[in-house]
C-alpha positions in Angstrom: -9.5 -29.2 -16.7 -6.5 -27.0 -15.9 -7.3 -23.5 -14.8 -4.5 -21.1 -15.1 -4.0 -18.8 -12.1 -4.0 -15.1 -12.8 -0.6 -13.5 -13.1 -1.3 -11.4 -10.1 -1.8 -14.5 -8.0 1.5 -16.1 -8.9 5.0 -14.9 -8.2 7.1 -14.5 -11.3 9.4 -17.4 -12.1 7.5 -19.7 -9.8 5.8 -22.7 -11.3 2.9 -23.9 -9.0 1.9 -26.8 -11.2 -0.7 -29.3 -10.0 -0.5 -33.0 -10.7 -3.8 -34.3 -12.3 -6.0 -36.3 -10.0 -5.4 -40.0 -10.1 -9.1 -40.6 -10.7 -9.2 -38.3 -13.7 -10.8 -39.8 -16.8 -8.6 -40.2 -19.9 -10.9 -38.1 -22.0 -10.8 -35.2 -19.5 -7.0 -35.5 -19.2 -6.6 -35.5 -23.0 -8.9 -32.5 -23.4 -6.9 -30.6 -20.8 -3.6 -31.5 -22.6 -5.0 -30.1 -25.8 -6.0 -26.9 -24.1 -2.6 -26.5 -22.5 -0.8 -27.1 -25.8 -3.0 -24.5 -27.6 -2.4 -21.9 -24.8 1.4 -22.5 -25.2 1.2 -22.3 -29.0 -0.8 -19.2 -28.9 2.2 -17.4 -27.4 3.8 -17.4 -30.8 1.7 -14.3 -31.6 3.0 -12.6 -28.4 6.2 -10.5 -28.1 9.2 -12.2 -26.6 12.0 -9.6 -26.1 14.2 -12.2 -24.6 14.5 -16.0 -24.9 13.2 -15.8 -28.5 15.1 -18.9 -29.8 14.2 -21.0 -26.8 10.5 -20.0 -27.0 10.4 -20.7 -30.7 11.9 -24.2 -30.4 9.5 -25.1 -27.5 6.5 -23.9 -29.4 7.5 -26.0 -32.4 7.8 -29.2 -30.3 4.6 -28.6 -28.4 2.8 -27.9 -31.7 3.7 -31.4 -33.0 2.5 -33.0 -29.8 -0.8 -31.0 -30.2 -1.4 -32.9 -33.5 -0.8 -36.1 -31.7 -3.3 -35.4 -28.9 -5.9 -34.1 -31.3 -5.8 -37.3 -33.4 -6.1 -39.4 -30.2 -9.2 -37.3 -29.3 -10.8 -37.7 -32.7 -10.2 -41.5 -32.7 -11.9 -41.8 -29.3 -9.7 -44.9 -28.5 -9.3 -46.3 -25.0 -6.0 -45.3 -23.4 -4.1 -47.9 -21.2 -3.2 -46.9 -17.6 0.5 -46.7 -18.5 -0.3 -44.1 -21.2 -2.5 -42.1 -18.8 0.4 -42.0 -16.3 2.7 -40.6 -18.9 0.1 -38.1 -20.0 -0.2 -37.0 -16.4 3.5 -36.2 -16.3 3.3 -34.4 -19.6 0.4 -32.4 -18.2 2.5 -31.3 -15.2 5.4 -30.3 -17.5 3.1 -28.4 -19.8 1.7 -26.3 -16.9 5.2 -25.3 -16.0 6.1 -24.4 -19.6 2.9 -22.3 -19.8 3.9 -20.4 -16.6 7.4 -19.8 -18.1 5.9 -18.5 -21.3 3.7 -16.1 -19.5 6.6 -14.7 -17.5 8.7 -14.3 -20.7 6.0 -12.4 -22.4 5.1 -10.1 -19.5 4.9 -6.5 -20.6 6.0 -5.1 -17.3 8.9 -7.4 -16.4 11.2 -7.2 -19.4 14.3 -5.9 -17.6 14.0 -8.4 -14.8 13.6 -11.3 -17.2 16.7 -10.0 -19.0 18.7 -10.0 -15.8 17.4 -13.5 -15.0 18.0 -14.7 -18.6 20.5 -17.4 -17.6 18.2 -18.8 -15.0 15.3 -18.7 -17.5 17.3 -20.5 -20.2 18.1 -23.2 -17.7 14.4 -23.6 -16.9 13.7 -24.1 -20.6 16.3 -26.8 -20.7 15.0 -28.5 -17.5 11.4 -28.6 -18.7 12.3 -29.8 -22.2 14.3 -32.6 -20.7 11.3 -33.5 -18.5 9.3 -33.6 -21.7 11.8 -35.9 -23.3 11.8 -38.2 -20.2 8.0 -38.5 -20.3 8.0 -39.3 -24.0 10.8 -41.9 -23.6 8.6 -44.0 -21.4 5.4 -43.4 -23.4 4.3 -46.8 -24.8 3.5 -45.7 -28.3 2.9 -49.3 -29.4 -0.1 -49.5 -27.2 -1.7 -46.3 -28.6 -4.0 -46.6 -31.6 -2.9 -43.8 -33.9 -1.2 -43.5 -37.3 2.4 -44.4 -37.9 3.1 -40.9 -39.2 2.0 -39.3 -36.0 4.0 -41.9 -33.9 7.1 -41.0 -36.0 6.5 -37.3 -35.2 6.3 -38.0 -31.5 9.5 -40.1 -31.6 11.1 -37.2 -33.4 10.1 -34.8 -30.7 11.4 -37.1 -28.0 14.8 -37.4 -29.8 15.1 -33.7 -30.4 14.1 -32.9 -26.8 16.9 -35.1 -25.6 19.6 -33.4 -27.7 18.2 -29.9 -27.9 20.5 -27.1 -26.7 18.5 -24.6 -24.8 21.1 -21.9 -23.8 21.4 -18.2 -23.4 20.7 -16.3 -26.6 23.8 -14.4 -27.8 21.8 -11.1 -28.1 20.4 -11.5 -24.6 23.9 -12.2 -23.3 25.3 -9.1 -25.0 22.5 -6.9 -23.7 22.9 -8.2 -20.1 26.6 -7.3 -20.3 25.7 -3.8 -21.5 23.2 -3.4 -18.7 25.7 -4.6 -16.1 28.2 -2.1 -17.4 25.8 0.7 -16.9 25.0 -0.4 -13.4 28.7 -0.6 -12.6 29.1 3.0 -13.8 26.3 4.1 -11.4 28.0 2.1 -8.7 31.2 4.1 -9.3 29.4 7.4 -9.3 29.8 7.9 -13.0 26.8 9.2 -15.0 26.3 6.8 -17.9 25.9 7.8 -21.6 22.3 8.1 -22.6 23.0 6.3 -25.9 24.1 3.2 -24.0 20.9 3.3 -22.0 18.7 3.7 -25.1 20.4 0.7 -26.7 19.4 -1.5 -23.8 15.8 -0.1 -23.6 15.3 -0.4 -27.4 16.4 -4.0 -27.2 13.7 -4.6 -24.6 11.2 -2.6 -26.6 10.8 -0.1 -23.7 10.0 3.0 -25.8 7.6 5.1 -23.8 7.3 6.7 -20.4 4.4 4.3 -19.5 6.6 1.2 -20.5 9.3 2.4 -18.2 6.8 3.2 -15.4 5.3 -0.3 -15.6 8.7 -1.8 -15.2 9.4 0.3 -12.1 6.2 -0.7 -10.5 6.8 -4.4 -11.0 10.4 -4.1 -9.7 9.1 -2.3 -6.5 6.5 -5.0 -5.9 9.1 -7.7 -6.4 11.4 -6.0 -3.9 8.6 -6.3 -1.3 8.3 -10.0 -2.0 12.1 -10.5 -1.8 12.3 -8.6 1.5 9.6 -10.9 2.9 11.8 -13.9 1.8 15.0 -12.3 3.0 16.7 -12.6 -0.4 19.2 -9.8 0.0 21.1 -10.5 -3.2 18.0 -10.2 -5.3 17.0 -7.1 -3.4 20.3 -5.4 -4.3 19.8 -6.3 -8.0 16.2 -5.2 -8.1 17.0 -1.9 -6.3 19.8 -1.2 -8.9 17.3 -1.8 -11.7 14.7 0.5 -10.0 17.4 3.2 -9.9 18.3 2.6 -13.5 14.7 2.6 -14.7 13.9 5.7 -12.7 16.8 7.6 -14.1 15.8 6.4 -17.6 12.2 7.4 -17.1 13.1 10.9 -16.0 15.9 11.7 -18.5 14.7 9.9 -21.7 11.0 10.2 -21.8 9.4 13.6 -22.0 5.8 12.8 -22.8 3.6 11.5 -20.0 1.6 9.2 -22.3 -0.1 7.4 -19.4 -0.8 8.0 -15.7 -1.9 5.2 -13.4 -5.1 6.3 -11.7 -4.1 4.4 -8.6 -1.1 6.8 -8.2 -3.4 9.8 -7.7 -2.5 11.2 -4.3 -6.0 12.6 -3.8 -7.6 9.2 -3.7 -7.8 9.4 0.1 -4.9 7.2 1.0 -5.4 6.0 4.6 -1.6 5.9 5.0 -1.5 9.7 4.5 -4.1 11.0 7.0 -6.1 9.3 9.6 -7.0 9.8 13.2 -9.1 6.7 12.8 -6.3 4.2 13.2 -5.2 4.2 16.9 -1.4 4.3 17.2 -1.4 1.0 19.0 -2.5 -0.7 15.8 0.6 0.3 13.8 4.0 -1.3 14.3 6.5 1.5 15.5 9.1 -0.1 13.2 7.2 -0.7 9.9 4.4 1.8 10.5 2.1 -0.8 9.0 -1.0 -2.4 10.6 0.3 -5.2 12.8 -0.5 -8.7 11.8 1.0 -10.6 14.8 1.5 -8.1 17.6 4.0 -9.1 20.3 5.3 -7.3 23.4 9.0 -7.1 24.4 10.4 -6.7 27.8 10.1 -2.9 27.9 6.3 -3.3 27.4 6.3 -1.9 23.9 4.3 -3.8 21.2 5.6 -4.5 17.7 4.7 -6.7 14.7 6.5 -10.0 15.1 8.1 -10.0 11.7 9.5 -6.4 12.2 10.9 -7.0 15.7 12.4 -10.3 14.7 14.3 -8.6 11.8 15.4 -5.9 14.3 16.7 -8.5 16.7 18.3 -10.7 13.9 20.3 -7.7 12.9 22.0 -7.7 16.3 19.9 -4.9 17.9 19.1 -5.6 21.5 17.6 -2.3 22.5 13.9 -1.3 22.3 13.4 0.6 19.0 10.9 2.9 20.5 12.3 3.7 24.0 16.0 3.0 23.5 16.1 0.8 26.6 18.2 -2.4 26.6 16.0 -5.5 26.4 16.4 -7.6 29.5 14.9 -10.6 27.6 14.5 -11.5 23.9 11.2 -13.2 24.6 8.3 -12.0 22.4 5.0 -12.3 24.2 1.9 -12.4 22.0 -0.4 -9.4 22.7 -3.8 -10.9 22.3 -5.6 -7.8 23.4 -4.1 -5.6 20.7 -4.7 -8.4 18.1 -8.3 -8.6 19.1 -8.7 -4.8 18.7 -7.0 -4.9 15.3 -9.3 -7.7 14.1 -12.3 -5.7 15.3 -11.0 -2.6 13.6 -10.4 -4.4 10.3 -13.9 -6.0 10.5 -15.5 -2.6 11.2 -13.7 -0.9 8.2 -13.7 -3.7 5.7 -9.9 -4.1 5.7 -8.5 -7.5 4.8 -5.7 -8.6 7.1 -4.8 -11.3 4.6 -3.9 -8.6 2.1 -1.5 -6.9 4.6 0.0 -10.3 5.5 0.8 -11.2 1.9 2.6 -8.0 1.0 3.5 -5.4 3.6 5.6 -2.5 2.4 8.0 -1.4 5.2 8.9 2.1 4.2 11.5 2.4 7.0 13.7 0.1 5.0 14.0 2.7 2.3 16.0 5.0 4.6 19.0 3.3 3.2 19.2 2.6 -0.5 19.0 -1.0 -1.6 22.3 -0.8 -3.5 25.1 1.7 -4.2 24.1 1.8 -7.9 20.5 2.7 -6.9 21.7 5.5 -4.6 23.9 7.1 -7.2 21.2 6.8 -9.9 18.7 8.6 -7.7 21.3 11.3 -6.9 21.8 11.9 -10.6 18.0 11.8 -11.2 17.5 14.4 -8.4 20.1 16.8 -9.9 18.5 16.4 -13.3 15.0 17.2 -11.9 16.3 20.3 -10.1 17.8 21.6 -13.3 14.4 21.1 -15.0 12.6 22.8 -12.1 14.8 25.9 -12.4 15.7 26.2 -16.0 13.1 24.1 -17.8 10.1 25.2 -19.9 6.6 25.2 -18.3 6.0 21.7 -19.6 9.3 20.5 -18.3 8.7 22.0 -14.9 5.3 20.3 -14.7 6.8 16.9 -15.7 9.6 17.4 -13.2 7.1 18.0 -10.4 5.2 14.9 -11.3 8.3 12.8 -11.3 9.2 14.1 -7.9 5.7 13.3 -6.8 6.3 9.6 -7.9 9.8 9.3 -6.6 9.0 10.6 -3.2 5.8 8.6 -2.8 7.1 5.8 -0.6 10.9 6.1 -0.4 12.6 7.9 2.3 16.0 7.9 0.6 14.5 9.4 -2.5 13.0 12.2 -0.4 16.3 13.0 1.2 18.1 13.1 -2.2 15.5 15.4 -3.7 15.6 17.7 -0.6 19.4 17.8 -0.6 19.4 18.6 -4.3 17.3 21.7 -3.5 13.9 20.7 -5.0 11.7 22.4 -2.3 12.2 26.2 -3.2 11.4 25.8 -6.9 8.5 23.5 -6.1 7.1 26.2 -3.8 7.5 28.7 -6.7 5.3 26.5 -8.9 2.4 26.7 -6.4 1.6 30.1 -7.9 1.4 28.6 -11.4 -1.7 29.4 -13.4 -1.7 25.8 -14.8 -4.0 23.5 -12.9 -1.8 20.4 -13.5 1.4 22.1 -12.5 0.0 23.4 -9.3 -1.4 20.0 -8.4 1.8 18.2 -9.1 3.8 20.8 -7.1 1.7 20.6 -4.0 1.6 16.8 -4.2 5.4 16.8 -4.4 5.7 19.2 -1.5 3.3 16.9 0.5 5.6 14.0 0.0 8.8 15.9 0.8 7.1 17.4 3.9 7.0 13.9 5.4 10.7 14.1 5.8 11.9 15.9 8.9 14.3 18.1 6.9 11.6 18.7 4.3 9.3 20.3 6.9 12.0 22.7 8.1 12.9 23.7 4.5 9.3 24.3 3.6 8.9 26.7 6.5 12.3 28.3 6.2 11.7 29.1 2.5 8.4 30.8 3.2 6.3 27.9 2.1 3.4 28.4 4.4 1.7 31.4 2.6 1.7 29.7 -0.9 0.4 26.4 0.7 -2.4 28.3 2.4 -3.1 30.1 -0.9 -3.6 26.7 -2.6 -5.7 25.6 0.3 -8.0 28.6 0.1 -8.2 29.1 -3.7 -6.4 26.3 -5.5 -7.5 25.6 -9.1 -9.0 22.3 -8.2 -10.3 20.4 -5.1 -7.5 17.9 -5.5 -4.9 20.6 -5.0 -6.7 22.0 -2.0 -7.0 18.7 -0.2 -3.3 18.0 -0.9 -2.6 21.4 0.7 -4.6 20.3 3.7 -2.6 17.1 4.0 0.6 19.1 3.8 -0.6 21.3 6.7 -1.2 18.1 8.7 2.4 17.0 8.3 3.8 20.5 9.1 1.6 20.6 12.2 3.4 17.5 13.5 6.2 19.9 14.6 5.2 21.6 17.8 6.4 25.0 16.9 4.7 25.0 13.5 1.3 24.2 15.0 1.3 27.5 16.7 2.6 29.4 13.6 -0.1 27.9 11.4 -2.8 28.5 13.9 -1.9 32.2 14.2 -2.6 32.7 10.5 -6.3 33.4 10.2 -6.6 31.9 6.7 -5.2 28.5 7.8 -8.1 27.2 10.0 -10.6 29.1 8.0 -9.3 27.5 4.8 -9.6 24.0 6.4 -13.1 24.7 7.5 -14.1 25.8 4.0 -12.7 22.5 2.6 -14.7 20.6 5.2 -17.8 22.3 3.8 -17.0 22.2 0.1 -14.6 19.3 -0.5 -15.0 15.7 -1.6 -15.1 13.0 1.1 -11.4 12.7 0.9 -10.9 16.5 1.0 -13.2 16.7 4.1 -11.2 13.9 5.7 -7.8 15.6 5.0 -9.1 18.9 6.4 -10.7 17.4 9.5 -7.5 15.5 10.4 -5.4 18.6 9.7 -7.6 20.4 12.2 -7.1 17.6 14.6 -3.3 18.0 14.3 -3.5 21.8 14.9 -5.6 21.1 18.1 -2.6 19.5 19.6 -1.6 23.1 20.3 -4.2 24.3 22.9 -4.0 27.9 21.7 -5.7 26.8 18.4 -8.7 25.5 20.3 -10.4 28.9 20.4 -9.7 29.7 16.7 -11.3 26.4 15.7 -14.3 27.1 17.8 -14.7 30.6 16.5 -14.5 29.3 12.9 -17.8 27.5 13.4 -16.3 24.0 13.3 -18.7 22.4 15.8 -22.0 22.6 13.9 -20.2 21.6 10.6 -18.7 18.6 12.2 -21.9 17.6 13.9 -23.7 17.8 10.6 -21.1 15.4 9.1 -21.6 13.0 12.0 -25.3 13.1 11.5 -25.4 12.8 7.7 -22.3 11.2 6.3 -22.1 7.6 5.2 -18.4 7.4 5.4 -17.3 5.7 8.7 -13.8 7.1 8.6 -14.9 10.6 8.1 -17.4 10.3 10.9 -14.8 8.9 13.2 -12.3 11.6 12.3 -15.0 14.3 13.0 -15.7 12.6 16.3 -12.0 12.8 17.1 -12.0 16.6 16.6 -15.2 17.0 18.6 -13.6 15.0 21.4 -10.5 17.2 21.3 -12.6 20.4 21.4 -14.7 19.0 24.3 -11.7 18.8 26.5 -12.0 22.6 27.2 -14.8 24.3 28.9 -15.3 26.6 25.9 -15.5 23.5 23.6 -18.0 21.8 25.9 -20.2 24.9 25.9 -20.1 25.1 22.1 -21.1 21.4 21.8 -23.9 21.7 24.3 -25.2 24.9 22.7 -25.4 23.0 19.4 -27.7 20.5 21.1 -25.3 17.7 20.3 -26.0 15.5 23.3 -28.8 13.4 21.7 -26.7 13.0 18.5 -23.7 11.8 20.5 -25.8 9.3 22.4 -27.3 8.0 19.2 -23.9 7.8 17.5 -22.5 5.9 20.5 -25.3 3.4 20.3 -25.2 3.0 16.5 -21.6 3.7 15.5 -20.1 0.7 13.6 -16.4 1.4 14.3 -14.8 0.9 17.7 -12.7 4.0 17.3 -15.9 6.1 16.7 -17.4 4.7 19.9 -14.2 5.5 21.8 -14.3 9.2 20.6 -18.0 9.4 21.7 -17.1 8.1 25.1 -14.2 10.6 25.4 -16.6 13.5 24.4 -19.3 12.4 26.8 -16.7 12.2 29.6 -15.6 15.8 28.9 -19.2 17.0 28.7 -20.0 15.5 32.1 -16.9 17.0 33.6 -17.5 20.5 32.3 -21.2 20.5 31.7 -22.4 19.6 35.2 -25.4 17.8 36.5 -27.7 18.6 33.6 -25.5 16.5 31.2 -25.3 13.6 33.6 -29.1 13.7 34.1 -29.6 13.6 30.3 -27.4 10.6 30.0 -28.9 8.9 33.0 -32.4 9.2 31.4 -31.2 7.1 28.4 -31.2 3.5 29.5 -29.6 2.3 26.2 -26.3 3.9 26.8 -25.0 1.4 29.4 -24.7 -1.4 26.9 -22.6 0.7 24.6 -20.4 1.8 27.4 -19.8 -1.8 28.5 -18.8 -2.7 25.0 -16.1 0.0 25.1 -14.9 -1.3 28.5 -14.5 -4.8 27.2 -13.3 -4.1 23.6 -11.8 -0.6 23.6 -8.3 0.6 24.4 -7.1 1.2 27.9 -7.8 5.0 27.9 -11.3 4.6 26.4 -12.1 1.8 28.7 -11.2 3.9 31.7 -13.4 6.8 30.6 -16.3 4.4 29.9 -16.0 2.9 33.4 -16.0 6.5 34.8 -19.2 7.3 33.0 -20.8 4.1 34.2 -19.8 4.8 37.7 -21.1 8.4 37.7 -24.4 7.4 36.0 -24.9 4.7 38.5 -24.3 7.1 41.4 -26.6 9.7 39.9 -29.4 7.1 39.5 -28.9 5.9 43.1 -29.2 9.5 44.4 -32.2 10.1 42.2 -33.9 7.0 43.6 -33.1 8.1 47.1 -34.5 11.6 46.6 -37.7 10.2 45.1 -38.1 7.7 47.9 -37.7 10.5 50.5 -40.2 12.6 48.7 -42.7 9.8 48.6 -42.3 9.2 52.4 -42.7 12.9 53.1 -46.0 13.0 51.1 -47.1 9.9 53.0 -46.5 11.7 56.4 -48.4 14.7 55.2 -51.5 12.6 54.4 -51.5 11.2 57.9 
């Protein structure tokens, strides 16, 4: 029996039909044909905003064939091999027709199907001709069924041969209207909203949520097209995203639906993590590397990203700027092994990354001129709403900025140039929970842009952000504020400024104590970022961070949070004061236990780094305590063989110093035994 793949498993306008097995029984094949016909005919109850005439005619012809197949099933007559062969071809064609119907009735791809309407109409024509060909060679004389039904089948075959499946006139007119609007954007002319409404009404896109679903689909399709290097489709898709984004912002006031997956507070690992070693992410795409390769400068990139870079005529190393002496790409098996281990430790599917990797760096430049102009007009509209709008309009504008800036660098730059940051900072003092959350989320996204960080600080953004961190109306706002501090602290000068404000680190520590798992994680990683400024080390220690972090390490079930806490402990241990605080908290047994039991390689590496610092600053007592634990050697050896270069070096140092201590201890004990033996004589 035919099993229809889920829509999410199949690219739109692809038809992965499978030919029935040659050994399939006639009864099974007939039952599957009936099932396919019914699925196709059931689409008459669904909404077709385009291809209405083509779909209606196809359903009519398939409906007649359904009567034919059902009569054959009821008569239970034997089918000759020649008939089975024709039915197999019909089965293949029906699968493709069903796929086409599913695409035409998709609720989130209406505007893309409109733009592809000529191609879709051609597919209808091709498939109906394939149907006619199969029916032409069908030996009806060898099939035991009524003459009336045979006449119907012959009629379908005749009509299928002469049927005109072309572009619907209304579809054609709407395509021209849409192309005219895109051309206006292309020329820098803001289109008339009435013209936009006419197109959207034809497509039955009548709500904010309808518009948003279309945008999400288009963005996903852009990722697919980039992977296939179909630049022409990328330009069209980008223009449509710009058009739909402008429409969503300007035409739809009511936020009738919010996708839960868009919530920024759902602990997105792309936002904050000191768990992912930098070596695991490609410097070009910033994504987890699938196939790491090393170039002549010694830098490692994902193969797909560096190949695109080289194909564009760039013969310098993207990271160092050095000219490449060779274009050879050498597989980096060591890094690949670490990535595989990291993914296994954290339940990450590399297959998922391999299928669809979103390279945000490509969004520095807009996908088309129309898209660029549409986003500029959208940004200016949102700024007006932020400044002059009602409270509801300001909240909605902040939410729209939050979405637009989520994963698009060009959008961020447009919003920043339009002047969105100052009014967003003003909204942080709003007494409305939703407005405050959307404003801080928007600022978080814009602070990822280098200019955004500067403008946040120059416009006095630090005090209101810290106010949200300390006393925001909800935990979500507080953890978004923590994430914002992390991005601000990526600028060296700002780390010092943030650390000098007493409420900053204290607010992060409070969030570590009170927040959700994601809130704790954001706060811990923000602290880690601030520790890159050595002067902040003392403030973090004085805030009581060590016992709080050790408690997380001892009690949390979240491996990422544990690893991030270990990262902060490792950073603190690099100073004598930090080592003393860790030892005073009696953390050594916990660190040894964590090293031996930690499931993630990154966590083990941070443990090794901490123990190395404790031995250096803590003296012989720490070394003696480690030497007494015979289980630690195995964990250290695993870091030597599997860890990164720096962690492996520290693990070897620990093994060496522990071995030396034990040798000295044995020598001292032996000498003492000999001395006692002499005393006896």
